[in-house]
C-alpha positions in Angstrom: 15.4 35.2 -0.8 14.2 31.7 0.0 12.5 30.3 -2.9 13.9 32.5 -5.5 10.5 32.6 -7.4 9.9 35.9 -8.9 6.6 34.7 -10.6 4.9 33.9 -7.4 1.7 36.0 -6.6 2.2 36.0 -3.1 3.1 39.3 -1.3 6.5 40.2 -0.6 7.7 41.4 2.6 11.0 43.2 3.5 13.2 42.6 6.4 12.5 45.6 8.6 14.1 44.8 12.0 17.4 43.9 13.1 16.1 41.0 15.0 14.5 39.4 11.9 17.9 40.1 10.1 19.8 38.4 12.9 17.6 35.5 13.1 17.7 34.7 9.5 21.3 35.0 9.2 21.9 32.7 12.3 19.5 30.1 10.9 20.9 30.4 7.5 24.3 28.8 8.6 22.2 25.5 9.1 20.8 25.6 5.6 22.9 24.1 2.9 21.9 26.5 0.2 21.5 30.0 2.1 24.6 29.5 3.9 26.5 30.1 0.9 24.2 32.6 -0.7 24.2 34.8 2.4 27.8 34.0 3.5 28.9 37.7 2.8 25.9 39.6 4.1 25.7 40.9 7.8 22.7 43.1 7.4 19.6 42.0 5.5 18.0 45.5 6.0 20.8 47.2 4.1 20.8 44.3 1.6 17.0 44.8 1.0 16.1 41.2 1.7 12.6 40.2 0.7 10.9 37.0 1.4 7.3 35.5 1.3 5.9 34.7 4.7 5.0 31.1 3.9 8.6 30.5 2.8 10.1 32.3 6.0 7.7 29.9 8.0 9.0 26.8 6.2 12.6 28.0 6.6 12.1 28.4 10.3 10.7 24.8 10.6 13.4 23.2 8.6 16.4 25.0 10.2 14.9 24.4 13.9 14.8 20.7 13.2 18.3 20.8 11.8 19.5 22.7 14.8 17.9 20.0 17.0 19.5 17.1 15.1 22.9 18.8 15.0 23.0 18.9 18.9 22.8 15.0 18.7 24.8 13.9 15.6 27.3 17.0 15.1 27.2 16.1 11.4 25.6 18.9 9.4 26.3 17.6 5.9 24.5 14.3 7.0 21.6 16.4 8.3 21.2 18.3 5.0 21.7 15.0 2.9 18.8 13.3 4.9 16.5 16.5 4.1 17.4 16.1 0.4 16.7 12.2 0.6 13.3 12.9 2.2 12.3 15.4 -0.7 13.4 12.8 -3.2 11.4 10.1 -1.5 8.2 12.4 -1.5 8.6 12.7 -5.3 9.0 9.0 -5.8 12.7 9.2 -7.1 15.0 6.0 -6.9 18.6 6.8 -6.2 21.9 4.9 -6.2 23.7 4.8 -2.8 27.0 5.7 -4.6 25.3 9.0 -6.0 24.1 9.7 -2.4 27.6 9.2 -1.1 29.1 11.6 -3.8 26.4 14.1 -2.6 27.4 13.7 0.9 31.3 14.3 -0.1 30.2 17.5 -1.8 28.1 18.7 1.1 31.0 17.9 3.4 33.5 20.0 1.3 30.9 22.9 1.1 30.6 22.7 4.9 34.4 22.5 5.2 33.9 19.5 7.5 35.9 16.2 7.9 34.2 13.1 6.6 34.2 10.4 9.5 36.9 7.9 9.0 34.5 5.1 9.8 32.5 6.3 6.7 35.5 6.3 4.5 36.9 2.9 5.6 33.6 1.0 5.6 30.9 2.3 3.4 28.3 0.2 5.3 28.7 2.3 8.4 27.6 5.3 6.1 24.7 3.4 5.0 23.7 2.4 8.5 23.9 5.8 9.7 21.7 7.1 6.8 19.2 4.4 7.5 18.8 5.4 11.1 18.0 9.0 9.9 15.4 8.4 7.0 13.8 5.5 9.1 11.1 3.6 7.1 10.5 6.3 4.3 13.3 4.9 2.2 14.1 1.1 1.5 17.7 0.2 0.9 17.6 -2.6 -1.8 20.4 -4.5 -3.4 19.2 -6.4 -6.5 19.8 -10.0 -6.8 21.2 -9.8 -10.5 21.4 -7.6 -13.6 24.0 -5.0 -14.3 23.7 -3.3 -10.7 24.3 -6.5 -9.1 26.5 -4.8 -6.4 24.8 -1.3 -6.5 22.5 -0.6 -3.5 19.3 1.5 -4.5 17.3 3.9 -2.3 13.5 3.3 -3.1 10.6 5.2 -1.4 8.5 2.8 0.6 5.6 4.9 1.6 4.8 6.9 -1.6 3.8 4.0 -3.7 1.5 6.0 -6.0 4.1 8.5 -6.7 7.1 6.1 -7.2 5.9 5.6 -10.8 5.8 9.3 -11.5 9.6 9.3 -11.0 9.9 7.7 -14.4 8.9 10.8 -16.2 11.4 13.0 -18.0 10.1 16.1 -16.3 13.1 18.1 -14.8 13.2 18.6 -11.1 15.2 21.5 -10.0 15.0 20.7 -6.4 16.6 17.2 -6.7 20.3 17.3 -6.1 21.1 13.7 -7.1 20.7 11.9 -10.4 17.8 9.8 -10.3 18.1 6.0 -11.3 16.0 5.5 -14.5 14.5 2.1 -15.6 16.3 2.1 -18.9 19.5 1.5 -17.0 18.5 -1.7 -15.4 15.3 -3.8 -15.5 15.2 -4.1 -11.7 13.9 -0.6 -11.3 11.1 -1.4 -13.5 10.2 -4.5 -11.5 10.4 -2.1 -8.4 8.0 0.5 -9.8 5.5 -2.3 -10.9 5.6 -4.0 -7.6 5.2 -0.6 -5.5 2.2 0.3 -8.0 0.4 -2.9 -7.6 1.0 -2.7 -3.8 -0.5 0.6 -3.7 -3.4 -0.3 -5.6 -4.1 -3.6 -3.5 -3.9 -1.4 -0.3 -6.3 1.4 -1.6 -8.9 -1.2 -2.8 -11.4 -2.3 -0.1 -11.9 -5.8 0.8 -15.0 -7.8 0.7 -17.7 -6.9 3.2 -20.5 -9.4 2.6 -21.6 -13.0 3.1 -22.2 -13.4 -0.8 -19.4 -15.4 -2.6 -19.4 -15.3 -6.3 -17.2 -14.3 -9.3 -18.6 -10.8 -9.4 -17.7 -10.2 -5.8 -14.2 -11.5 -6.4 -13.6 -9.2 -9.1 -15.1 -6.2 -7.1 -12.2 -6.4 -4.5 -9.4 -6.9 -7.1 -7.7 -3.8 -8.6 -7.9 -3.8 -12.3 -4.0 -3.3 -12.5 -3.5 -6.5 -10.6 -5.9 -8.4 -12.7 -4.3 -7.2 -15.9 -1.0 -8.1 -14.6 -1.9 -11.5 -13.7 -3.8 -12.2 -16.8 -0.8 -11.2 -18.9 1.5 -13.3 -16.6 -0.6 -16.6 -17.0 -2.0 -16.1 -20.3 0.9 -14.4 -22.2 1.1 -11.5 -24.7 -1.9 -12.8 -26.8 -4.2 -11.4 -24.0 -3.5 -8.0 -25.3 -5.0 -8.9 -28.6 -8.6 -7.9 -29.6 -9.8 -11.3 -30.7 -9.7 -14.0 -28.2 -6.6 -16.2 -28.5 -7.8 -19.3 -26.4 -11.0 -21.3 -26.3 -13.8 -20.3 -24.1 -13.1 -23.2 -21.7 -9.4 -22.3 -21.2 -10.2 -18.6 -20.9 -12.7 -19.6 -18.0 -10.0 -21.6 -16.4 -7.6 -18.8 -16.7 -10.0 -16.3 -15.2 -10.3 -18.7 -12.3 -6.5 -18.9 -11.9 -6.1 -15.2 -12.1 -9.0 -14.5 -9.5 -7.6 -17.1 -7.2 -4.0 -15.5 -7.2 -5.3 -12.0 -7.1 -7.4 -12.7 -4.0 -4.3 -14.2 -2.3 -2.6 -11.0 -3.0 -5.3 -8.9 -1.6 -5.3 -10.9 1.6 -1.5 -11.2 1.7 -0.6 -7.6 1.1 -3.2 -6.4 3.7 -1.8 -8.8 6.3 -5.1 -10.6 6.5 -7.0 -7.6 7.3 -9.0 -7.4 3.9 -11.2 -10.6 3.2 -12.0 -11.8 -0.1 -14.8 -14.2 -1.4 -12.1 -16.9 -1.9 -10.7 -16.9 1.7 -14.4 -16.6 3.2 -15.9 -19.4 1.0 -12.9 -21.8 0.8 -12.3 -21.5 4.6 -16.0 -22.0 5.5 -16.4 -24.9 3.2 -13.3 -26.7 4.3 -14.2 -26.4 8.1 -17.8 -27.6 7.4 -16.7 -30.5 5.3 -13.7 -31.8 7.3 -14.2 -30.2 10.9 -10.4 -30.2 11.1 -8.8 -27.4 12.6 -5.4 -28.5 11.6 -6.4 -28.5 8.0 -8.0 -25.0 8.2 -4.7 -23.8 9.7 -2.6 -25.5 7.1 -4.5 -23.7 4.2 -4.4 -20.4 6.1 -0.6 -20.5 6.5 -0.4 -21.2 2.6 -2.5 -18.0 2.2 -5.6 -19.4 0.8 -8.2 -19.2 3.6 -9.1 -17.5 6.7 -7.5 -18.5 10.1 -9.3 -21.1 12.2 -10.3 -18.3 14.7 -11.7 -16.3 11.9 -13.7 -19.2 10.5 -15.3 -19.7 14.2 -16.1 -15.9 13.9 -17.7 -16.4 10.7 -19.9 -19.1 11.9 -20.8 -17.1 14.9 -21.8 -14.2 12.6 -23.8 -16.3 10.5 -25.8 -17.9 13.4 -26.4 -14.3 14.7 -27.7 -13.5 11.3 -30.1 -16.5 11.4 -31.3 -15.8 14.8 -32.0 -12.2 14.0 -34.1 -13.0 10.9 -36.1 -15.7 12.8 -39.9 -14.9 13.5 -40.2 -15.3 17.3 -43.7 -16.5 17.0 -43.5 -19.2 14.2 -39.9 -20.0 14.4 -39.6 -19.4 10.7 -36.2 -18.1 9.5 -36.2 -15.4 6.7 -33.1 -15.5 4.7 -31.6 -12.0 4.8 -30.6 -12.2 1.1 -34.2 -12.2 0.0 -35.4 -8.8 -1.6 -38.6 -7.4 -0.2 -41.5 -6.5 -2.7 -40.2 -8.9 -5.3 -42.2 -12.0 -6.4 -41.0 -15.1 -4.4 -40.9 -18.8 -5.6 -41.1 -21.9 -3.5 -40.0 -25.4 -4.1 -40.9 -28.4 -1.8 -40.0 -31.9 -1.5 -40.2 -34.8 0.7 -37.3 -36.3 2.6 -37.8 -39.7 3.6 -35.0 -41.8 5.2 -35.4 -45.4 6.3 -39.1 -45.3 5.6 -39.3 -49.1 5.3 -38.5 -50.9 8.6 -40.0 -53.8 10.4 -41.2 -52.2 13.3 -41.6 -48.5 11.9 -39.1 -47.1 14.3 -36.0 -44.8 13.5 -37.4 -43.5 10.5 -37.2 -39.9 9.1 -40.1 -38.0 7.4 -39.7 -34.3 6.5 -40.6 -31.7 3.9 -37.9 -29.4 2.7 -39.0 -26.1 1.5 -36.8 -23.7 -0.6 -37.6 -20.0 -1.4 -36.0 -18.2 -4.3 -36.2 -15.0 -6.4 -35.1 -14.0 -9.8 -32.5 -11.2 -10.0 -29.7 -10.0 -7.7 -30.0 -10.8 -4.0 -29.6 -8.5 -1.1 -26.1 -9.0 0.3 -25.4 -9.0 4.0 -22.7 -6.9 5.3 -20.6 -8.1 8.4 -21.5 -5.3 10.6 -25.4 -5.8 10.2 -25.5 -8.9 12.5 -22.6 -8.8 14.7 -18.9 -8.2 14.5 -16.4 -10.1 12.5 
């Protein structure tokens, strides 16, 4: 009765009581499909109505929500249309506002209701009313140029991973409005690429260590973003098997790509995901200049941590140093040294102003550096205090 799926393996139940029949018939008046298929039925027992229990539960939930909404808006076709738009958003379909309006007109004719005059005289009122019902699930976007310059598009905002699947040619019997295909306008292609990259950026975890290197930068950048920026900066020759640029130029290109990609990771996450660039550049800039204004200027441009975050970083590093210090000797054991691996030491004298007339204000010290071969033991933020 509800899904019209005769191939389902779920057990079919029959309507056996007048209460169930009455409840379904009353609720069907609020359903834009069943209100017509059950229009001439007064007794589901006599009509031998059958249903799947999960379908009945889903039907009750949807109609109860429509009933609640109907008490506030009194516009049943708009409620039905909102449900169809939510389904389209879940599937990642992009729709034209003009097609959505045509669907609303059809639903109003089927429900035998009068379209509000404010909708007819001013289409913006219809769009605003629709926006208030779908919330943040759907974005109403108007392209700046192209063939659809004055055409408003409805783009799913939360289902970024599924937005690309809307480009397939698979038929969707549940979709009641024509979807907007990328072959009709290049704008939709840009929308789907942007949503795909944004979804990948949000799914990729940020950098969680003190170590700053190219490998660490690569690990926090999605492959799709890296490939996109490399094509953007390097051109179509990046698709060729043989290298199309010199090694020096390729190194410079990789630096540009990783710099922009890390800015995207930091920017899309709203500053919640850190990258080696933002950690290293922010800390280096502060240690070199000790200028709060300069750090904040670079932060506003999206290139470094904020000044407050840099101070938190310094505090975390200080706690890490204190925790690794031997309380008896005062010697600090660097946390990135790997246990049970051969250790090398390099020592050198540091003599400053060692030749003075009275021998005062001179400085004599010995600097000792410990180093190992192989990968270091990276330090996570949470191991030595919060950041």
